[in-house]
TORRO-868189 format. One record per residue: residue in one letter; x, y, z of N, C-alpha, C in turn. Coordinates in steps of 0.02 Angstrom, whole numbers, plus 32768, in hexadecimal, padded with zeros to 4 digits. Last residue first. Example, Ala and Ser with C-alpha at 12.3 -4.5 7.8 and 13.67 -1.06 7.14 Angstrom:
S82827F90816282AC7FCB816582858002818A A82947EE4818682677F1F818682947F5B8186 
***
This chain:
A33AD5A30BA5133DC5A4EBA2134125A22BA10 T33095A4EBA93333D5A22BA84336E5A3EBA51 K32A45A98BB1832C25A96BACB32F55A68BACA S326C5A79BB91324B5AAEBB6532605AADBB20 I32445A04BC07326F5A11BBCA32515A41BB9C L31E159F0BC64321B5A10BC7932455A22BC41 G316D59A7BC6F316F59E8BC4931AE5A10BC59 E31635930BCA1315E5963BCD6315B59A7BCB1 H318B58E4BC32314458D9BC5731325913BC81 L320A5904BC2631DE5915BBEE319B590FBC12 W324158C6BC9E32455911BC913216592BBC5C G322A583FBC8132105861BCBE320C58B2BCBC S3281582DBC1932375822BC1532105845BC49 L32F7584EBC5832E45876BC1C3299586CBC11 Y330957E1BCAE33085824BCC732E35857BC98 Q330D5779BC5432D8577DBC8932D157C1BC9D A33865793BC143344578EBBEE33065799BC1A A33D85786BC8133D357C7BC5A339357CEBC33 Q33CF56FEBC9633B95730BCC933B35779BCAA M340256C7BC2533BC56B5BC3233A356F2BC6A S348556F3BC2F345D570CBBF9341156FCBC03 A34AD56B1BCA734A556F7BCA234815714BC6A D34A25628BC7E34725646BCB334745693BCB5 A3508562BBC2434BF5616BC0C348D563ABC3F E3579564FBC7035665678BC36351D5669BC24 S354B5646BD20356D562CBCE435555659BCAE A355956CDBD9B35365692BD7C3561567CBD3B N3595573FBDC935755712BDFF355056D4BDDC D35C2577DBD5935ED5785BD9E35D25750BDCA Q3570577BBCF83593573DBCFB35C55743BD3A L353457F8BCF4350F57CBBD203538578BBD20 I358A5836BC9D35895851BCE135645816BD0E E356B57EFBC2035A957EBBC4435B257FBBC88 C34E95820BC1034F557E0BC1B353A57D2BC3F L350958AABBFB34E05896BC2E34E7584CBC3E A354858A4BB81356E58B8BBBD354A58A5BBFF G34DF587FBB2E35195853BB3735415862BB70 F349958F4BB38347D58B6BB5634AE587FBB5F S3506597ABB6C34DB5953BB3834BF5914BB60 A34FF5A07BBD0351759C8BBC534E959A2BB96 G34DD5A85BC0634E25A7EBBBD34FE5A38BBA5 A34C05A9ABC8934FD5AB0BC7A35085AA7BC26 I34495A52BC8D34445AA2BC9734865ABEBC7E I347859D5BC85345359ECBC58344F5A3ABC5A S34BF59D3BD0434E759C9BCC734BB59E4BC8C Q345959D8BD5F348C5A0EBD6934B45A11BD1F L3417596BBD4433F359A3BD34342859D7BD2E G3474590BBD7134625905BD2C34425945BD16 A34755925BDF734BA592BBDD434A65935BD8C Y33F658FCBE1A340E5943BE23344D5955BDFA E33FB587DBDFB33D058A1BDD533E358E9BDDE A345B5851BE6434675843BE2134415871BDEE A34275875BEDE345F5892BEC6346D5891BE79 D336C5893BED133AC586FBEE433E8588BBEC8 L3305591ABEFB332D58FEBEC9336058CFBEE9 S325E594EBF2032A65948BF3232C55915BEFF R31FB59C0BECD32085980BEE232535978BEF0 F316D5A30BE9931B55A21BEB631B759DDBEC6 H311B5AABBE3B311E5A65BE5331675A61BE71 A30945B23BE2330E45B19BE3430E45ACDBE53 N30295B1FBD97302F5B16BDE2307E5B0CBDEA L30075B21BD102FFD5B5DBD3730085B52BD82 D30405AAABCE22FF75AB2BCE82FE55AEABD1D K30D25ABEBD4230AC5A90BD1330645A9CBD1E R316E5AF8BD7331275B00BD6B310E5ADABD33 W31E55ABCBDEA31D05AD6BDA931895AE0BDAC V32715A8CBE4832305AB1BE4C32255AC2BE05 L32C45A0BBE9F32B55A2EBE5C32755A4BBE67 C334559F9BF1932FD5A04BF0332F85A20BEC5 P33AF599FBF8633A759CEBF49335C59C7BF31 A33D15980C012339B596FBFF0338B599DBFBC K343A5952C096343B5968C05133FF594FC02A T34035983C12C34065944C10234045963C0B9 Q33ED59BAC1CC341E59BCC192341E5981C167 V334E59D9C207338359ABC20233A859B7C1C7 A32D35A1EC26E32FF5A2CC23B334159FAC243 T324C59BDC29B328159DFC2B432BA59E5C273 P31B259CEC23A31EA59A9C259322459D7C26F P31245A3BC26931565A25C241318F59FAC25F T307D5A11C28830C25A21C2A930F95A06C27C E30155A44C1FB302F5A11C22E30705A2DC24D E2FDD5A83C18A2FD05A99C1D72FE35A6DC20D I30045A6CC1172FCF5A40C1312FBC5A53C176 N30825AB3C114304C5ABFC0E1300A5A9FC0ED L30CE5A78C17330B25ABEC17F30775AD2C14A A30F25A0EC13330D25A05C17330AB5A4CC17F N31375A3EC0C330F65A11C0B330D45A14C0F6 W31A05A82C0FE31715AA3C0DA31325A7AC0D1 I31E05A0EC13431CB5A44C16131995A6FC13E Q320A59CFC0BF31DF59ADC0EF31C159E0C11E V325B5A2EC080321A5A1CC06031EB59FCC094 V32C75A3DC0DA32975A76C0D032595A61C0B4 N332C59F9C11F32F159DAC10D32B95A0BC107 W33C65A35C0CB33985A2EC10933595A10C0F4 Q34015A5DC05E342A5A39C08D34035A21C0CE L33DF5A6FBFB533C85A77BFF233F45A47C020 P33FA5AB3BF2D34295A84BF5234155A85BF9F L337D5AB7BEB933905AD2BEF933BD5AA3BF18 L335E5AE8BE1433765AB0BE3D33935AD5BE7F H32CB5B12BDBA33055B27BDE6331B5AEBBE0E A32655B3CBD2D32885B05BD5532C55B1EBD7A S32285B96BCD8320F5B98BD20323C5B64BD4B P32595B88BC5832695BBFBC8132565BBDBCCE H32865ADDBC3B32515B0EBC3B326A5B46BC6F L332F5AB4BBFD32F55AACBC2F32C05AE6BC2A I33695A72BB6C335D5AB2BB9433245AACBBC0 F33DE59F4BB37339B5A0CBB54339F5A4DBB76 T343659A9BAB1343259D0BAF233E959E9BB03 L347E591BBA5934475942BA6A34475965BAAD A34E558C9BA4334F55914BA4334BC593DBA51 A34A65849BA4234DB585BBA6A34EC58A1BA72 W343F5855B9D6342E5855BA28346E5865BA4C D34535842B956345E5889B96D3456588EB9BF E343657C1B933348057D7B932348B581AB94C A33B857BEB93233D857A2B964342557B8B96D P33595853B90E3385581BB8FC33AA57FAB937 I32C05889B958330E5894B954332F585AB941 K323C5865B96D32525879B92832995884B920 A322D5857B9F23230581CB9C63244582DB97F L322A58D4BA25326558B4BA3132655875BA00 D31A558ECBA1431D55916B9FB321958F6B9F0 S31665890BA62315E5884BA19318E58B4B9F6 L317E58BABAE2319F5880BACA319E587BBA81 N31935979BAD631785934BAEC319658FABAD0 V31BC5A10BB1531D159D9BAEA31AE5999BB04 I31625AAABB1831785A69BB4331865A33BB0F S31805B5BBB1E316B5B1CBAFE31885AE0BB22 A315A5BC5BBA831895BACBB7231675B68BB5A D313E5C57BC0531275C1EBBE431585C08BBB5 E31A35C92BC9431865C99BC5131765C53BC34 A31745C77BD3A31A45C72BD0831795C78BCC8 D31275C78BDAF31295CBABD8C31515CB2BD4A F313F5C00BDED30FE5C11BDD630FC5C4FBDA4 A31CF5C05BE0531B15BDABDD5316C5BE6BDBE I31C55C72BE6631E95C79BE2731D35C49BDF4 G31885C28BED431715C69BEB331875C70BE6D L31E25BC0BEE731A05BB2BED7317E5BEDBEB2 A32535C0DBF08325A5BE8BECF32125BD1BEBA W32295C3CBF84323A5C72BF53323B5C46BF10 E32285BCCBFCE31E85BEFBFC031EF5C22BF8C F32B45BAABFD132845B76BFB432405BA0BFA2 Q32EC5C19C01833045C03BFCE32D15BDDBFAD A32AB5C0EC09132A85C47C06232B35C36C020 M32DD5B8FC0B832965B9BC0AB32845BD1C081 E33615BB8C0C333555B83C09533055B87C086 S335D5C15C128337A5C2FC0ED335E5BFEC0AF G33335BBFC19533065BFAC18133195C0DC133 I338E5B5FC1A1334F5B4AC18933255B88C173 P33FD5B99C1E333FC5B97C19A33B75B7DC179 H341F5BE3C26333D85BC2C24F33D25BBBC206 Q34965C1EC26C34825BE9C2A134445BBFC28F P34895C85C21534B15C50C1FC34A25C16C22E L34355D02C1FC341F5CC1C22E34455C86C218 T34695D5CC1AC34585D74C1EE34445D3AC21C A348A5D19C13334C05D49C15434AD5D55C19D Q341A5CCCC11F34585CAFC11F348D5CD3C146 L33BD5D35C10D33BF5D07C14E33FA5CDEC153 Y33E95D72C09633E65D99C0D733EB5D6EC110 A33DB5D0BC038341D5D29C046341F5D50C086 A334C5D07C03E33755CCEC05333BC5CDFC063 M33275D8BC018331C5D6FC05933415D36C06C E332E5DCBBFA0336A5DBCBFC533675DA0C009 G32A85DDBBF6932E05DB5BF4C331B5DA8BF6C G323F5E22BF9732555DF2BFC232915DC5BFA7 V320E5E74BF30322C5E94BF6B324D5E60BF97 W31C25E53BEC2320A5E3DBEC9322C5E57BF02 R313D5E81BECC31505E38BECD31965E25BEDD M31315EFFBEC331405EEDBF07314F5E9CBF04 N31835F5DBE4231515F22BE5231625F07BE99 R31E15FB0BE46319F5FD2BE44316E5F9DBE51 Y32735F9EBEAB32425F88BE7631FD5FAABE7D T32C35FA8BF1532D75FCBBEDA32A15FBBBEA1 S32A95FA4BFC232955F8FBF8432A85FC6BF48 P33395F8CC02832FC5FB8C01B32E85FA3BFD5 Y33815F26C08533735F1EC03E33345F43C02A C33905F4EC10733CB5F3CC0E533BA5F36C095 K330B5F73C12833445FA7C12F33825F96C105 I32CD5EFDC10632BC5F34C0E532EB5F6DC0EF Y33015EA8C176330F5E9DC12B32FE5ED7C105 S32CA5EDFC1E833135EF2C1D833275ED8C193 R32425EB7C1C332535F03C1CC32A15F10C1C3 A324D5E32C1C432395E56C189324A5E9FC18B T326C5E16C24832975E00C214328A5E2BC1D3 S31FA5E42C28F32395E67C298326E5E56C262 D319A5DE3C25331945E2FC24D31D05E4FC256 F31C95D6EC27731C95D7AC23431BE5DBCC223 F31C15D7CC30232055D6FC2E832045D84C29D D31315D83C30B315E5DB5C32C31A25DB3C306 D30FF5D08C2C930E95D4EC2B2311B5D7CC2C7 G31785C89C29931435CA8C2C131375CEDC2B3 L31C65C40C24731E65C6EC27331B45C8AC2A5 L316D5BECC1FF31AA5BCFC22631C25C03C25A S31185C44C1CB30FA5C12C1F931365BF8C224 H31715C86C17531465CA6C1A1312E5C77C1DB L31945C15C12131C25C38C14A31A25C65C17C K31155C0CC0E5312D5BD8C113316C5BE8C13C P31095C83C09930D55C70C0C930EE5C3BC0FE Y31505CF1C04B31705CB8C07131415C9CC0AA A30FE5D41C00131375D1DBFDE31565CE2C005 T30B55D74C06930925D4FC03230C65D24C008 A31115DAFC0B630F05D77C0D430C75D51C09E L313C5E11C06131685DE7C07631465DA8C093 A30C25E60C05C30DE5E44C01B310F5E08C02F E30C55E8BC0E6308B5E64C0C630A05E3CC083 I31355ED9C0E1312E5EA0C10830F45E71C0F4 I31085F40C091313B5F13C07531415ED5C0A2 R309D5F75C0D3308E5F5CC09930C75F2EC084 L30EB5FA6C14930BB5F70C15330A75F4BC110 H3138600EC10D31585FCEC12231245F97C12E Y30CC605FC0EC30FA604EC0B4311A6004C0CC A30946080C166306B605DC13230946040C0F9 D30FB60BFC1A630DF6083C1C030BF605AC18A A31056130C15031416103C15B312660BFC172 Y3088616CC15F309F6160C12730D36127C128 I30946187C1EE305A615FC1D2306C6148C18E S310161DAC1F631046195C21830CF6169C1FE L30D6624EC1C330FC622AC19F310461E6C1B9 R30756271C2263061626FC1E430946241C1BB K30C96286C290309A624EC29730836242C253 T311762EBC270313562B6C27C310A6274C27C A30BE6353C26030E2633DC22930FF62FDC231 G30266338C2BC30636357C2AD30846336C27A V2F80634BC2B62FB1631CC2A92FEF6343C299 K2F3463C2C2F22F196381C2F52F58634BC2F3 A2F70643BC2DB2F61642AC3192F5063E5C32A D2FFA641DC2672FBB6435C27C2FA4641EC2BF N308B6436C1F4306E641FC23530266440C243 V30B363F7C15C3091642EC18030756415C1C1 I315563D3C11F311063BAC13830F463E9C163 A31DB63EAC10C31A963FBC0D8316363EDC0E1 N321963BBC17932166401C17631EB641AC140 I32266334C16731F6634DC19231EA6392C192 F32976322C1173257632AC0F8321C6342C124 S3304630BC16432F7634BC14D32B5635EC12B A33096282C16D32F862A8C1A432E662EDC192 G3335621DC11732FC624AC0FF32E06275C139 Q338C61D1C15E33A661EDC12133746223C10A A333661A5C1C8337861C8C1D4338761F3C19D D32D6615AC18932C26195C1AA32F761C5C1BF S32E2610CC0FC330B611AC13732F66159C14F L32736103C0A332A860C8C0A932D460CEC0E1 L322E6174C0BE32116132C0C2323F60FBC0CA Y329061D3C0A7327261CBC0E8324E6188C0F1 A32A561C8C01C32DE61BAC04D32C361AEC08F Q322661E9BFEC323F61A0BFE032766194C011 F322A6272C00A31F5624CC02A320B61FBC023 D32956299BFBA329D629CC00332656272C02A A3258627EBF3832976261BF4F32A4625EBF99 Q31EC62DBBF4431E36293BF3732216267BF4A L32316355BF4932036340BF8631FA62F3BF7E E32766353BED132996354BF13326E633DBF48 S32046356BE7C3237631CBE78325D6319BEB3 L31D163D5BE9731A86399BEA431D9635EBEA6 H324A644EBEDC32266427BE9F320563EABEBD R321E64C5BF4F3246648CBF3D321B6469BF02 M322D657CBF4632016541BF50322664FFBF34 
***
């Protein structure tokens, strides 16, 4: 008699790949009503449909963009390439953007839409963290500001988007016809505030500034980076304005 662990492993192999788990059919009893092949196909179909449902939940606007049939076929092929290794269904779609980039390079809007929607979900699920406010910074001596560094909230993500994904997402979100996909460098910031995921597009200067903050740059270094397109005085003022906005949006979690 086969051990339970062996049966479970073979059953899993069948669900993930009916070819690899083909031998498992020999462990299933046939009867006059439902044969072994039919019984197994019921479980396999249910497994794949549940994952497709989870992918549609994680990527609702990608689903709308691709349409029901194409999304279904894409999801099924994705499952074959990236079978779930998680106990939590929440994470099953983590490779969708990379998968679409590899399989649909002629339609990069799909990959970027997946990247954007995954970031929204990650922001919502991110761990809680303290928030620095303006009164906290007011306590820092002026002579310490140049070396001051900032740590962003765990929910914050920068997306180097190259297409008008945000505009398309917004149109789909209000059930309007989306604009034509257009290549336009439009980096985006995604984060969570007040238990909701937020996002906004960034200009090149703010995007560069946030990249430097994430990399560990000090406030003084941020001012120097902004001087590439402004005078020293204007760069310092711009850095202060950016910082004020980031504080208001709850983006700064710590200072060092």
